[in-house]
N, C-alpha and C positions, 0 to 999 in steps of 0.2 A: 083382467083375467077372463071376463065374460067374452071379450072379443076373441081371445085365443081359444077358449073352449068351444066357441061357435064354429071354429074351423076344424076342430079335431074330428077325424073320421071314426068309424066304429072301433070299439076298443080291441076287437080281435085282430085288426090290421096292425095296430101298434104293438100288441103283445107278440104277434107272430114275427114281426120284424125284429124285435128285441131278442126273442128266443133264438131265432136263426143266427143273429149276429153274434151273440155270446157263445152259442154252440160252435160256430165256426172258429172263433178266436181261441176257445179253450180246448178244442179237439186235439188230441195228441197225434192224430194222423196227418195233420196239416203242417207242411213246412213251407211257410210263405216266403217268397222272395220280397225284397224291399219294394219292387215295382208293384207286385200284387197287393202288398199291404197298403201302399199309398193309394191305389185305386179304391180299395175297400173303404179306407178311412175317408177319402174324398166323397164317395157316394153316400156314406153314412152321414157325413156332415151336411151334404146337400139335402138329403132326405129330411133330416131333423129341422133344418132351417126353413124349408118349404112347408113342413108340417105345421110349424108354430108361427108362421107369419101372421101379423094382424090382418083382419078381414079387409081393410081398406087398401091393402097392397095386393090383393088377389085380383087377377085379370080374367076376362072371359076365356074359357078353355082350360084354365088351370085345374079344374076338377078332373078333367080327363087326364091331364098330366100327372096328377096325384095317383090316379088309378094305375097309370102306366108304370110309375115308380114301384108300386106294390107288385105289379106283375113281374117286373124285372127282378125284384128281390126273390120272389117265389121261383122263378125260372133258374136263376143262378144257384139257389139253394138245391133245387132238384138235380142240377148238374154237379153239385159239390164243388162249385167254382164261382168266383165272384167277379169275373170280368168277361164272361161269354156273352152276356146280354147287358145292354146299357143304354145310355142316352145317344140314340142313333137317329137315322134319317126320318123314321116314322113316329118319333116320340110325340109330336103335336096331335097325332090322330088317336082317337079312342079306338078300342078294339073293334067295335062294330063298324066304325068308319073305315078302318084299315081293311076289314074283310070285304066291305061293299066296294071299295075303290080298287083293291089289288088282287082279290081272289075271286074264284068263279064257283058256280053251282053246276051240277049235272055234267061233270067232266068225264066220269067213268063210263067205259064201254065194256069192261070185263064184269063177270059176276061179282057180287058183293064180296068184300075182302075177307080173308081168312084171319085166324089168330096169328100172333107173332110166332115166327119160327126160331128155333134155336139150332145152331150147328156149331161143331167144335173143332172141325178141321178145315183148313183152307186148302184150295187146290194147289198141288205141287207142280202142275204142268204149265203154269203161267208166271210171268215176272212178278217180283215182289212190289215193284212200283211201275205204274203206267200213268203218264200225264200227257195226254194228247195236246193240251193247250201249250206245252213247251216245245211241240214239234212243228209249229207253224201251220197246223191244220184245223184250228178252231178260230172262229171269228171272235172279235172283241166283245166284251159284255155290252149289251144294249140296255136302255132304260125304256120300259114300256109305258112309262108315265101313267096317265089315267086311262089308257087303252088296255083292256084285259086280254092281250094277245099273246100271252106266254105260250099258248098252243101253237101259234104260227111261228113265233120266233124260234122255238125249239125244233119244230119239224124242219124248217128251212136250215137251221143250224146243223142238224144231223146229215142232211143232204150235202151241204157245203163241205162238211168234213169228209164224207164218203168220197167225194170227187178229189179232194186234196190228198187223201191217203192213197188213193189209187195212183195219182200222179207221182207221189213220193216213192211208192213201191216200184213203179215202172221207170224211175229215173227221169221223169219229165219235169223240167223246170218251167213253171208257168205261174203267173200272178194268181193269188188266191181269188177265186170266183165268188163274188157276193151276189146272192140270189134275192129275188123280190119277196120279202115278208108281206108287203102290202097287197100283193096279188092274191095271196091266200086269204087275207083279211077280207078283201072285197069280193072275191069270186067263189069262195067255198059255199055252195048251197047247203042249207040245213045247219050251218054254224051261224053265229050271231056277231061276227066281226069283233069290234072292240067291246062288246058286251060279254064275250066269252065263246068258247068252242071246244070241240073234242078233236084231239089229234087224229083219232081213228077216222072221223068223218072227213077231215081234210085230205088225208092220205088216200082213202078209198075214192073220194070224188075225183081227184086229179088223175089217179090211175085208171079208173073206169072210163072217164071222159077223154082219156089220152091227151090231156092238156099239158103243154110245156110250162115249166116254171122258168120265167124269164129272168134277166139280170136285174139287179138293183138299179142300175143306170137306166134301163128301159122302163122300169115301173117303180119309181122312187117311194121311199117310206115316208108316210105322213102321220101315221098312228091316229087317223080319224077314219070313220066309215065313209066310203065313197062307192060310186057305181063301178061295177066291174068293167074294165076297159082294156082287155088284152087285144093288141093289134092282130088282125087276121094274118095268116101265113107266117106267124112268128116262129122262130126257132128257140130252143131252150133245153132244159133238162127234163127228161121224162122219168116218172117212177116206174121202174121195171117190175120190182117185187117188193112187197112189204111184209113184215112179220110182226104180229101183235102177240105178245106172250102174257098170259095171265098167271098171277101167283107164282112167280119165278123163284126157284131155289137160288139162294144168293151165290152158291158156288158156280152155278151156270151164268148168273148175271156177271160175275167177275170175268168169266171166260169170254163173254160177249164184249165187255168193255176192253179187254186186251186186244180185240180186233178193231175197235173203233168206238167213238161215242154212241150213246143210245139216248132215246127220249124216255123219260119216266114221269109218272104222275105222283104227286105227293100231297100230304096235308101240311100246308105251310103256315097255319094259323099262329103257331108259336114262334115263327121266324121274325115277327115284326121288329123286335128290338135286338136281333142278333148282331154281334160285332166280330167275334172270332172264336176259334176253337172247334172241337168236334162235338156235335149234338148227339147225345146218347139217350137222355131220358126226358128232355123237355117236351117231346111230342107225346109222352105218355098221358098227359093231361087232356089231350084231344083225341077224337076218334081217327080212324084211318081213312075216312071218306075223302077222296082227293078233291082239291080245290085249286091246284096250281100245276103247271107243267114246266119241267126243267130238263137240262141236258147234262147227263153224267159224262164227264170227259176223262175220267181216270179214277185211280184208287191208289192207296198206299197201305200195303200189308206189313211194312217194316216198322210203322209207327207203334208207340206203346198202345194206342187205341186205333186199330185199323179203321180206315175211313174211305168213303167215296168222295171224289172231287166233283162238285156240282157247280156248273155255270148257271147263274140265275139271270133274271131279266129286269132287275130293279136298279140298274145303274152301277157304275164303279164305286160310287160313294155309299153303297150298301155293303154290309158284311165285310168279308176279307177281299177287298178290291173287286167286289161284285160276285165273289164266290162264297160257297157254303161247304163246310165239311160235315158229312153225315156218317155216323158210325156204321160199320158193317156187322151183320150177323144177327140182328133181331128185327129186321124189317122196320127200321126206325122211320117214322113219319109215313109209313106205307110205301116206301121207296121201291119195293120189289113187287108191288101188286099189279102194275100194268106197264109193260116195256115195249118199245117199238124200235126196230132197226130196219133200214131201207136199202135196197139196191136200185141204182139209177142207170140211165143211158143218156149219153150226150155230153156236152152240147153238140 
């Protein structure tokens, strides 16, 4: 018994888990499918088995895993759902390790964020469902690995989509043009490459310097910091006009997305263990200070919980095949605080 008690974490963790579990089971408002029930029971059993393992069976790093399981329980309880967060790609990382490896500091270029907004009517002048990823105008999900280049991946992503949508509207049949993410990582002055950067800085730099963004083939992706090496007299895509919008009303954000993908800043601290579903309340435990950059490629207003369709940059083995769904209407995760869309010329 001494061995077991030596491994038990503070009592409030155990009591919180038990309270949440029984509250979930007994609540009259829950109508669990057999699938959801099996997931809940499996996670419960795994939690209790790991909690009471003898000390000599615990390996280095399992203390962090224990904390992660408690975080998962709390996040699922916040969402009133027990399979949105779970044992996923970043489970081996502690919360602080995840933030250091995958998220950034000093990303914001707009004034400090506002309070959550509430609105009760959706625009009636746009389609109920827009998903540009199903139109062949969005590049596949990438994995930034240990290079904190979500800023570059998303900026290049919105430019690629802008070109593809223009071709689609003009009836031009041409291969999807992949542009160089690595060029922005290496050549954007005042950003820090794989240590992080601001979309605003990258966009302004390439526009002001009138530098072309060349193709992926000309400047391949390595996801490591290198010296800038744009060949002289190169041709490529030029940024003609860029728009940075601060503290956007979500009605207007939906109208922008109806015309094409946009870049957005978010606080993604609570996304570490995300698996599926629409994030509504999990971000409420964190502030809205942005630490990650994403591409919003669509929305669905017809769903029971209307949501944005977000292409992330943590690989297809993260979340919903690399995507995240974020609820519309309450500035969830600060998603409407800083938005970019871009007009281009070329190639």
